[in-house]
N, C-alpha and C positions, 0 to 999 in steps of 0.2 A: 500226713503232710498238708499242710492248709494254703491254699491259692492266695495267690498276692492278692490284695484291693484292687479296685479299679484307678482309685487314685494313683496307686504304686506304677501300674500298667500305663496307665498316661505319662507319668513324670519320665518312666523308662525312655517310653518310645521319643518323647520329647527332646531326649538325651541325643538320639541318634541324628548322623547325617540327614538332611532332607530327601535325599534318593531312596534311603532305608526307609523314611518316612511313608515316602511314594508308593513304595513295593509293599508296604503292610496295608496299604489303605488299597490298594490293588487285589491283595491276597483276599481280606476282608470281603470287598465287594464282592467277588468271583463265589465266595463263599456261601453268602448270603443270597444271591442269585441262583445256586445250586439249592439250596435249602427251599426256595419259593419254587423251584421246579420241582423238587421233589413233592412238596405240598399239594400243588395242582396235579401233578400225577396221583397221587393218592386219592383226592376227591374224585376224581375220574372215574377209577376203580370203583371208587366207592357208590358212586353215582349209577355207574352201569350195571353191579351188582344189584342195587335197589330196583333198575327198570327191570331188571332179569326174572329179577323174584317176583314182579309184578307191584310192587311197591308205588310206582308213579305211574302216571300216563302221560304220554306226548301233547302237549299244548301248544297252539300258536302264542306267540310272541305277545299281541295284544292281549289276549287272556291271562297270561302271566302278569303282565302288568296292571292290568285291570284288579284284579287278586291282591297283589302288592298294596295299591294305592286305597283299597277298598278301607 
């Protein structure tokens, strides 16, 4: 079964009452926020694992910025 094209989805949503469109917006915003939280949590776990494995060292913020800007 093929997925509907983006334009078809937008058109179908446009046919819904305003309240339903607002509910879809709210749902998508919540899903995007949750996906962002999951990505951040994964990044933190990976950073902690790298630190525990000795692959990085603590550094002062000034040192980090100096390295980035050099």
